[in-house]
Every structure is written in C-alpha cells, then in structure tokens.
N, C-alpha and C positions, 0 to 999 in steps of 0.2 A: 342255252337261250339267254340266261342272265348275263353271260359273258358277251353275247352278241349285242345286247341292249345297253351295256355299260359304255360310257364314253371312252374313247381311246386314251391310252396312257400318255401318248405324246401330247394330246390336247390338254390333259391335266397339267403336265409339266410346263406347258406354254404359259399358263396363267399364274404359275407359282411366283415368278419374279415380280409380276405386277402386284400380287397380293402382299408379297414381302415388302415391296417398296411402300405400298399403302399403309401397312402396319407400322413400318419404321417412321413414316411421315407422321402418322397419328401419335406415335410414341414421342417423337421429337416435339410436336406441337404441344402435347400434354406437358412435357418437361418444361418447355418454354413458358407456357401459361402458368405452370406451378412456380417457376422461378420469378415471373413478373409479379404474381399475386403475393408470394411469400416475401419478396423484397418490399413490395408496397406495404404489406402488413407489418413487417419488421421495422420499416422506416417510420410508420405511424406510431408503433410502440416506443421506438427510440425517441420520437418527438415528444410523446406524452411523458416519458420518463425524464427527458431533459427539461421539459417545461416544469415538471414537479420539483426537480432539483433547483431550477432557476427561481421558482416562487419561494421555495424554502429558504434559499440563500438571501433573497430580497427581504423576506420577513426578518431573518436573523440580522441582516445589516441594518434594516430600518429600526428594529428594536434596540440595537446598540446605539444608533445615533439618537433615538428618542430619549435615551437615558440622560443625555447630556445637553439636549437642545435648550432646556429651560434654565440651565445653570447660569449663563451670562446675564439673563434678565434678572434672576434672583440676586446675583451678586451686585448688580447695578443699583440696588436699593439699599445696600449696606452703608452705614454711616461712615465707617473707616475709609471705604473707597471713595465716597463722595468728598470726604475731607482731603484725602491724599491727592485727588486730581487737580485741586486748586492750590495745594500747599507748595511752599518753596522747597528746593532741593535740600535734603538733610533734615527736614522737619520731622518731629516725632510721629506725625500722622502717616508719613510714608513708611516708616519702620513698622508701625502697626499694620498697615495695609500689606506689606511684604509678608509678615508672619501669618496674617489671616489667610492670604492667598496660598501660602505654603501648606497650611493646615487643610484648607479646602481641597487642594490638589492631592494630598495624601489620602483623605477620606474618600473622595469620589473616584480615585484611580485614573484621573486624567493625566496627560503628558505634561502640559504646562498651562498655567493660568496667569494672565497679566492684564495690566491696566494702562491705557494710552490716553494722552491728553488730546485736545482738539487739533493739534498739529501732527498727530501720529507718533509722538515721542513716548516711549515706554517709561512710565514713572514708577511702577511697582510690578513685581513679578514673583511667582512662586520659586523661581530659581535665583533669587536675589543673592544667595550666598555662594553661587558657583562661578567659575572663571568665565564661562560662556553665558552669563546672565543676559537677559533681554533688556535690562534697565539701561537707558541711554541710547537704545537703538530705535531708529525711526522706521516704521512699517506703514507709512501713509500710502505707499504704492499698492498695498494689498486691497483687492476688491472688498473684502469683508470689513475693512476700516471705512471705506467710502460708503458702504451700505449703512453702517452704524451711524456715521455722521449725517446721513440723509434721514435718520430716524427709523431705519428698518432693521429687522433682525438679519444678520448676515451669515451665509454659509459658503465655505470655500475649501477646496482641497489643493494642497501644494507641498513641495519640499521646503523644509525650513531653511531659510537663508543662513541661519547660525548653526543649527545642528545637522543640516542636510538629511534629515529624516522625514519620512512621509507622515502627513498628519491631516486631519480634517478639523477645520476651524469653525467655531460658533462665535458670533459676536452680537453684542447688544448695546444700544446707545445708553449713555449715562447722562441723564437730564437733571438740570437744576433750574428751578423757576421756569420750566417749560422750554428751556434752551439746551441743546446737546452740547456738553462740555467735554466729552471724552467717550471712550469705548472700553468695554470689558470683553476679553477674548479668552476662549477655552480651546485648547488644542487636544485632540483625541488621536491616539495611535490605533490604526486598524490592522496592525500586523497579526494579532492573534486570530482575527477572522480568516485571514488567508492561511495561517498555519494549521488550523483545525480542519481544513478541507482535505479529504484523503480518498478521492475516487479516481482510480487509475485510468478509467476510460472517459472521464469527463473533466475537461479543463475549464477553469473558472477565470473570468476576466471582469474587472471593474474599470470603467472608463469615464472620462469627463465628457462634456458636451462636444469637444472636438474629436472624440474617439481615441484619445491618448490612454494607453493602458498603464494604470499605476498600482493595481493589485492583480496578481496572477499566480496560479499554481505552477506556472512555468517561469522560472526566473529570467530566462533569456528573452521573454516576451515583454518584460516590464519596460515602460517608457518607449513603446513602439505603438503605432497606430494601426487600426483595422483597415484603413483606406489611405490612399495617398493624400497628403496635405498640400494645399495650394501654397505658393510662395508667400502670399499675404498672411494666411493663417499661421504659417510657420514663423514668420517674422513677428507676428503679434504675440505668439506664445513665448518666443525667446525673449522678447522685450519685457514681458511680465515677470520673468525670472521664476516662473511657476515650477519648473522642473530643473532648476540649477544649470549645471554644465552638461547634462545628459544630451547626447546626440539623438534627436528624434527621427525615426525612420519607420516606414510602413512594413508590416509583415509581408512575406513573399507569397501572396495569394495570386495564383495563376489562373483560377477559374472560379466563377460564381454561378450558381443555378438557383433562382428563386423557387420557393415552394408555395403551393396554393394555400396551405393551411398556416402560413406564416413561417418566417425563418428562411434560411437558404442553405444550399450545399456548397461548400467551398473546397478547393484543392489547394493545399498549403505545402510549400517546400520547407522541409525541416532544415533550418539554417545551421544547426549544429553539425551537419554532415557535409556542408559545402566546403570542399577543400581547395578549389581554385576557380579561375574564371571560366574554365570549360565545364563546370558543374559536375565534375566527377564525384560519384558517391551520393548523388541527390536521391532522396526517397520521398516522392510526392505522397502526401497523406490527405485523406478526405475526412471532412468533419461536417456535422450538422451544427449550424450557428443559429442560436436564438438570443434575442436581445430585448430587454425591458428596462424601463426607467424606474429608479427608486423615487417614490413620491416626495416632493418638497425637499430634494437634496441636490439636484443638478447632476446626479450620478446615474450611470447606466451599467447594468449588470448583463454580461453575456456568458453563455456556456457554449463550449465547443465539444460536442460528443463525437467520438470516433465512430466511423461507419463500419469498423471491422465486425461488430455484432450483427449488422445487417447482412453482410456477406456470408457470415457463418450461418445465420438463420436461413438465408436463401439457399445456400448450397446444401444445408442439412435437409431442407424440405425437398429439394430436387433429388438428392440421393435417396431419401426415404421413398418418394413416389417411384423413382426409377427402379430401385431394388424391389419394391412391392409388385410393380407391374411385371418386371422380369421374372420374379419368382412365380407369379400366377401363370404367366405364359408358359414357362418351363414345365410347371406342373400339369397344365392342360395338354401340352404336347407330349409329355411323358406318358400320360394316361391313354391318349388316343393312338399313338404309334410308337410304342416302346422299342420293339425290335427294328422296325423300319428306320427309326431315327438313329439307332446305333450304327446300322450298316451305312446309311446315307452320310452320317456324320464322319465316319471313317474315310469313306471315299471322297467326301467334300473337303475334309481337312487335308487329305493327300493332294488333291488337285489344287486347292487354294495355296498350299505351301509351295508346291512346285511353281505355280504361277507367280506367287509373291517373290520367290527366290529369283525366278527369271526376270521379273520386272525390276526388282531391286538391283540385280546384277547389270541389267541393261541401263538403268538410270545411273548407277554408280559408275559404269564404264563411260557413259557420256560425260558425267560430272568430272571424273578423274582425268579424262583425256582432252577436255576443253582447254583452250589457250587462255581463257579468262579465269581469274580467281573468283571463287564463290564462297560467301560467308553467310550463314543463317543465324539470325539474332532472335531472341525472345522479345516480349513486349517491352521490357525495360532496357533493351540495348545490350544484353549479355550474350556472348558468343556461345552457340550451341554446337556448330560444326563448321569445318572449312575443308575445301578440297586441296589436293596436292599442289596445284598451281598457287593457291594462296599461301600454303606453307612455304613454298619456295620464295614467294615475294617478300614475306615477312621474316624468313629465316627461322621460323619456329614451328614446332609440331602442334597437332591438335591438342595433345595432352597439356602442352604448355600454356595455351591461350584459352582453353575451355573454362568458362566461368568468369572470364574477365570482361570488362566493358569494352566494346569495339573502339570507343574513342581513345582508349589507352594505346592503340596501335597507330594513332595519328599524331602528327606534330601539334604542339599546343595551340597555334593560331587556328587550326582547322577543327578543333573539337567542338567549339560552340555551335558551328554550322551543323555538325552531325547531331548534336543533342536537340537543337531546335526542331529538326525533322522527326526525330524519334519521339519527342514529347507531343507531337501532333500539330506543330506549327508548319505552315507552308503547304505546298502542293503534295499530291500523293507520291510523286516521283521526284527524287533529288539527284541531280547530276552535277558534279563539280570536280575540279582538279585539286588534289591535296598532296601532302607529303606524308608517306608512311614511314614508320619506325621499325627497323629490322632488329632482330634479336642480338646482332653483333654491334649494336649502337650505330649502325649506318642508317642512311635515309634512301628512300626510293620514291620517285615521282609517280603518282597514280591518278587514273581517272576513275572516280567512284560513282556508282549509281546505286541509290538506296530506294527500294520499292516496298511498299506495305503489302502484305498478303495475309489473308484471313484463313486460318486452319481450324480444325475442329477444337483444338485446345486453346484457341484464342488468337489474338493478333501476333504476327511475326513479321520479320523484315528479311528480305533477301538482298545481299550486297554483292554487286558485280565489280570486279577490279580489273583494270587493264594497265599493264606496265608501260609507262611513258618514257622510260630511260632512253630507248633508241630514238624516239621522236625528239626528245629534248636535246639529245646529242646532235642529231641532224640539224635541228634549229640553231644550236650553238655554232656548229660548223658552218652552216649557211651564213649566219650573221658574221662570223669571223671572216669568211671568204668575201662577203660583201664589203666589210670594213677594210680588208686588205686590198681589195680591188680599188676602192675609193682612194685609199692611201697611195697606191701606186700611180693612179691617174693624177692625183694632186702633185706627187713628187716629180712626175715627168713633165709637168707644165711649169715647173720652177726654172728660172733662168740659170744657165750653167755657171755664170759668174757668182750669183748668190749662193748656189750650191757649194762652189769652191770655198767661198768665204765662211759659210756655215760649217763646212768640213774642218777648216782650220780652227774655228772656234770650238768645235766639239773635241778636236784633238787636244786643245789646251785644257778643256774641262774634263777630259776623260779620267784623269787621275783622281780629281775631286769627286766625280760621280761614282767611281768605283768604290772609294772609301765610304761615301754615304750609303751606297747599296749594302756594303758589308755591315755597317752600323745598323741599318734597317733590318737586315736578316737576323742580327743578334737580338734586336728588340722583339722580333717575331718569335724567336725561340723562347725568350723570357715570357712572352704572353702565353705560349703553350704550356709552360711549366708553372704558371702562377697559381693554378689550382692546388698542386701539391705543396707549394710553399705556404699558401694560405692555410692548408690543413695543419702543417707543422707549427704555424704561429698561433693557431686557435687553442692548441693544448696548453702552452705556457701562459697565454692570456687568461684562460679559464682558471689555471692554478693561481696566478697572481691575484685575480679577483677574490678567490677563496681565502688566500693567505691574508689579503688586506682586510677582508671582513672579520676574520678571526683575530687579527691584531687589534682591530678597533674594539672587539668584545673583551679581549684580555687586558687592553689598556684601561677600559672602564673598571675592570676588576683589580687593577694595580698589579698585574702579573707581568712585570717588565721583562723578565728573562724569557718568557714565552713570546712576548712581542718582539724581542731582539731576534729570537730564532726565526720567527715568521719573516721579519725584514731581511734576514740573511738568505732565506729561501727565495724571496722576491728578487734580491740582487742576483742570485745565481740564475734565475729564470730569465732575467733581462739580458744577462751575459750570453745565455743560450740563444735568445732571439737575435742578438747582435751577430753571433757566429752564423746564424742561418741567413741573415740579410747581407752580410759582408761580401760573400762570393757573388751574389746577384749584382751588387753595386759595382764590384770590380769588373764583372763580365760586361755590364752595360757601358762602362767607361770607354771612351774612344782611345785607341792605341796611339802610341807616339810614332809609329812607323819606323822606328830605329831598331837595328839588330843588336841583340845583347845575349849574354849567356843565360840560357833557360834550362832549368832542371825539369826532367820529365815527370818527377814526382809531383812538382807544383802544378804542372799542366794536368796531370791525372786527377789531383785533388780538386782543382777548379772545375773541371768538366763534370766529375761525378757529383759534386755538390749541387750542380744544376740539374743533373739527370736522375738523381736518386728517386725522385717522385715518380717519374715515368717508368723506371725499372720496376718499382714496387707495384704500380698499377698494372703493368703488362705481365708481371710474374716472371721476369727474365733475370738472368745472372750474367755478370761480366767478370771474366778471369783476366787478371793483369799479371805480368811477370814480376818476379821478386827483385829487390834492390834497385828500384827505379830511381832512387835518390842519387845513384852513382852515374846516371846517364845525363849528359848535357848536350844541347844543340845550340846553334846560333839562330836566333829568330826573335819574334815578338810574342810574349807569353799570352797576351789577350787574343791575338789572331790565331795562335795555335790552339787555344781553348775553343775558339769558335769553330775551327775545322774539325776538331775531335768531337764536339757536340753534334755537328751536322752528320758526321759519319755514324755516331752511335744512334742518333735519332732515325736515320735511314735504315740501319740494321734492325731496330725494333719494329719499324713499319713493315719491313720485308718478312719478319717472322710472325706476323699477326695470325696466320693460319697454320703455323707449324706447331707440332707437338712439343718439340725440343726448342726452347727459347734461351739460347746461350750465345754469348759473344766472347771470342778469344782475342786478346791483344798480345802481340809478340814484338820483341825488339831484336834487331840484328845489326851488327857493325861490319862495315867493309871499308878498311883503310880509314879515310877521313870523312866517311859518310855514315849516317845512321838511318836505318830503315825501321819505321814503326808501322806494323800491319794490323788491320782490324778485320776479323773474319766473323760472319754471321752464319747461322744454320737454317737460312731460308731457302727458297727455291732457286736462288741464283739469278743471273741476268742472261737473257737470250743472247746468243752469239751475234745476231744481227744488230743488237743494241749496245754492245760493248764499246763500239767506236763512237757512240753518240751520247753516252751518259753525262759527259762534261759539257755538252752544248747547252746554252741558255734556253730555258723553257721546255727542255725535253724531260718528260717524266713518264713513268709507268704506273704511278700511284692512282688510286681512285679519285674521282672528282671531289674537290674540297680538301684533299690532304696535302696539297703543295702546288707551287707554280713551276717547279723544275729549275729553280735558281740556286738551291743550296749547294749542290755539287759543283756547279759552274763557278760560284763565288769561292768555294773552298779551293778549287783548282787554281784560280787567280791568286789567292792568298799564298798558297805554297810556292807558286811560281815567283811572286815578288820577294819571297824570303830566300831565293836561290835554290829552291828544291823542285821536286816533281811529285805529282799525285797520279797514281796508276790504279787500274782495276782489272781483276781477272776472276774467273770462277775456280773454286777449289775442287780438287779432284774427288773429294768425298762429299761434295755438295756445299751450296752456299757461295756467297761472293766474298772476295778479299780485296780491300782497299789498302794500298801501301803508300806511306809518306816517306819520301827520300829527302833528307835534310843534311846540311854540313854539320859535322860533329864539333862540339865545343872543345877548345884547347885548354884542358884542365888535367895535366898529367898526374897530379897528386890524387885525383878522383877516379882515374881510369881503373876498371875492375879486371881487365884482361892482361895477364903477364906478357903476352906476346906484344900487345900494344905498348906496354911500358918499355919493353926492350927496344921497339922501333923508335920511340920518342927519345930514349937515351942515345941511340946511334945517331939520330938527327942532331942532337945537341953536341955530340963530339965532332 
C-alpha cells in the first residue's frame, strides 16, 4: 500500500533538473553577491589604507618643509646680509655674508642659501667657493623672487637652472627702512623623502598645481602629468623654465572611474612595456588614486594603490564561500543517499562522458572542416586555440602560436586596429581586411572578424579568418585586363602615320632603353642584398668605436704604444669595410658595352661578394669548379656578373621549399666556345614553361618576389655578348641554365693540352 501511495519514480525524476537548476542558480547568485560585497569591502579597506598612507606622507612632508620655512625670514634680519645687499662687489661685507650663509647651510642641512638684490642678482651664496656658484646669476624670473619683492613669503618648487636638481625654495623679503631691497632664499632637497618610501603596492606622487609629477617612487613617472595639459599651460610651464629641458607628457591613463567616497579608479598603461606603435606587450594596470593638497605649500600629494589586493580578497572570499557551500551540500547528499549517489554518479558520469565526447567530436569536426580559419583569444588577446584552416593560413601549428598575442600574426599597420577592439574600444564586432604574416616570412591577405564572447571563465574573443588571395588575384587580373583593354583601344585609335613615326623613334631608343633596364635590374639586386651588407658593416663599425674609445682612454694615461695598436686595428677594419663596399660599387657602375678578355675567377668573385649574404640567410651552398682563374671568355665583366647574380638568385628562390639547398656550377669547353652551367636542386621547371622562361614579365614566383624581367634581361645581355643562354631540367631534378660564350684567345693560360696542340697547329 505504501508503494501504491508513493509518487511515481518518473515524476520525481522530472523535477530533478528543475531543482538542480534552481540550486545552481542560487549558488551562482550567492557567489556573485559574495564577490560584489567582498570587492566593495576590500575596496573600502584599500581606500582607508591608502588614505592613511597619504595622510602620513603629507604630515611627513609638511614637517620637513616646516623645518625650513622660517629660516629665510630669520636670515633677513642678520646684519651681515643687510650690509651685503647694498655693498659694492668685492666688499668685505659680501665675504662675511658668503661665509655666514655657508655656515648656516651646513648647520641646517639645506641644499643652498643665497642672497639676491632688488634686481634679482645673486650677491652672496653658500656655494660661493664652488665653480657653479650662484653669485652673479640673475633669478628675477623665479616666482619666489617676485613674491619676496612684493613683501610676501615665497614658496616654489622647480629644477635648479644651474645644478638641474630638484628643490623646494623658501624666500623672504629683506627690508631696510620699510623698503624691500632684496630677498633671502633657501633651497631644500626633497630627495630623501622620496627615497625612504618603500611600499611595493602603493606608489607615491607629489605634483605641483598643474599636476606635473616631480617626486615619485616610480622614476619613469617623474616630470609627467596626471592629465593632459592644454597647449597654453604647457607653453607657460616651458617658458618659466621650471622643469628645465624635460619633455612634459601625460601618463597613459585610458580609463577613469570616480568613487563616491573620494578618489577614483584609473586604468594605466605601463609605459615600460610598450615596445612599438601596435602596443605589443601592453599590460593595463588598475590603481586607486587619492589626492590631497599639502597646506600652505602649493603641492599636492597623490597615492596610487594597486587593485591587485582587491581582486585577491574578492576571489578569496568567493572561493571560500563556494568551497564551504559545496562541502556542505556534498555532506548532506552523502548522508541522505550514499549508495544511490554512488550508483547514479557512475551511470551519470558514463553518460555525460559519452555525450561530451560525442559533442566535442561533432564540434571539433565542424571546426576542423570549415573553410574559415578560427582563432580563440583570451581577454588580453593571447591565442588559446586555432583550427587546421588557420594553421594553413599562417603556416604555423597550434604549438607554435599558443601563448602569443594575435596581433603578432598581423602586419605592423594592422595591429593597432586589432588592439583597439580587444581593449574595449569600438563596436562589439570588428570586420576588416588585413595582411597576415606566415611562418615562412610570407604574407597572406585576410578578411578578419573579431567578436567578443562571454564564457564562464571570463571574456574571450573568437576570430574568423577568410583567405582573400584568390579574390585579390581575380581583382588584380580584372584590373590588368581592364587596363590592357583600355590600352588596346587607345592604341588602335592612333593614326598609322604617328604609329610608324613612334615605331622608328622606339627603334632608335631601343638600345638605350635596354641598357637602362639592365642598370635598373642591377640596382634592384643591390637593394635586395643591402640588408646583408649592412650587417657586415655594423660589426667593424662597432669595433672601430670601441677601439677609438679605448685609444682615447689610453692616450689620457700616456700609453702611446697601446694607442698605436688600437689605431692599427682601426686602419685594418676600415680596409675590411672598403673591401666589402668595393664590389658593390663596381657592380652598380654602368658597363662600357665593349668586349674584352674576362677571367671567370673575377666574375665568380664579383658575383659571390654580392650574393654571400643571401646564401648565408638561405643556408645554401654553391660549388664552383677548380682553377677558374685559367678560364677566359670575351665579354663585359660587369654584365656577366649581373647575369650570374640573376641566375644564382633565381636558384635560391627555386630551392626555398627544398630540403637540399645546393647549387653546382660547371665549366665545359668546346673548340672556341665555353659553356658555364648553373644547376639548382629545386623542383625544376614545368615542361610547358621551358619555352617561355625568357619572355619578359613571365614568372612562376610568388607575388612580390619579382616581375619576371631578370631572365629576360640576362638573355638579352648574353645575346649582345655574342653568346646564348639556354635552360633545361636536370635528369636527377632541378633546373640547369647554360651560358654559351666565345672563349678568350690566351694560349699561354689554356689548361687543356689538346687545346694547346690545336692552337700550335693553327699557328703553323
């Protein structure tokens, strides 16, 4: 009967999800309320703590200033100073005043003490015996002097125009017969107040009325402002020479949030970690800012307390409450249904694991097979995961990019746009066309969509990538086709007689244009190799600077032999730099277009001196035949160097994806001809392209690696030298370019006995 009256098991199970959801909701609300209350309480505690530190420092600073505030007034009544202010230069009264001020300065521990006349000219000073003495200097532009001449006590903070050291100035008028005839000034150094502050979580700032920081526990914040200065205020401060030549700029505060109890929360970018304009490495930090004025000083003291203790306290309270509630719930459940929970937990875990695996497999299959690249970022823009399509787009695996900032995968001009969106500026969704950076140093055009998403562990970003290479190529081809069509239409409308005249003119200028094109190609090659030559020059330049600095030090010690040795080292380094630059100058020089006897060793040396940097960067080697100095051809050495540089550069580019990066150069003689062949170990040339490789603007390289003119120009150069340039695929792989040139008539240098016999027979 009890079983008949009990509710059905299926109806009990039907309510379980609702109860579980209700409990979880209550648990989440409790944690949320705990986090809010604990954060509010921690923030109030931090504010009280910071305010106590602020009051303590203000009292300390005020006590230090009060120690010296009455000294100028007391000194203004001294008879020696009253006599010195009206005495002539060199009078005994001035000497007594100097020595008296020096004694006062030593006893009171002030930085400087000095006396000025009614014109602002310093007539006596405690540093009268030093090279940088104030005597004879005019400080009438200082506000503390103007206050004293107006009969008031003056206070002012500034950098000393003579010592360039920070100081706080007290001034008092010096009166005689009721008339102000000068001013007594005392300068106090506040550096020890700054040095004795040692709280790692609270930074201290002392500012003037304009908000310029001149005392700070953070050295990189000195002489910066808490807020942006207007152009008029900045001009006024610069004109006053209050801070010397320091460049005044505002701290990088990106967010301010006023608090009801006073103060404000600010988000500050740590400038010490900003490495470039794209803000890579930025670490936004939050502070509690409190600010109060030091009475009767014109100074303001601010404290910046880090909010990290607030977050730690909040998460500590949330974790404590969460663990406590979870432990209590587990204990109750354990006591009520121990056996049932064990059985249900096993079945539930099994079902959930299967469902989770199936769901993850389904989601992973969708992500892995989508044609769009997907990248998941954390709240700070760091990559957490990418799908295979994104790996293909960037040419890097997940292990290579995980933990990097996503902006590092974009070209420099596009990084700032990405960071502005990640830092919370702009709309929720960002869509833009950018340039991606591949792992092989290549670039890929992309359409990027960055969307914010909120997960349980905080804010994240999902980045969708679409490859625009095909579309860009279609746009380029369409544009080229339109331009070609417009060009053909314009050409067909030209009168035939004008076309004939233009043709004759082009025939006359053909030779000159070809030579200029060759020279332009040479300069382009020089531009590509400039980075390697710059690296080679930087090393001797650094050594020259070190030897020069050492020589100067040894010369001061009269160690002439060591100086002579350093100068000899400098001479040797300059000779090395000359040897590096000389081949570049010779290569850039225009050729004489005349055929002459050319040694292949000289051609080889000139080409390799220009290409060694690219070989080193590519990790490739080039094998040359022995005894090249005994081979001669008829031609132009500069043009032959240009042809050889083009062939070697093409071979390096063809082997970019090859495991073996090797180039073989061979020499073969046939009667009065000499064949110089260059073979690479790349993929070779497609059979359909072999007949077109020497056509102008034909290229199989990637976009941005060339216009297809190098081989065409090389073909024309060899042709003008009475030779022929051919191409074929090697039977074992790779391409072979062969230069066929007439041999030089130098019988005494011929290395082949058979050739020597032929030459002797011809002479007979």
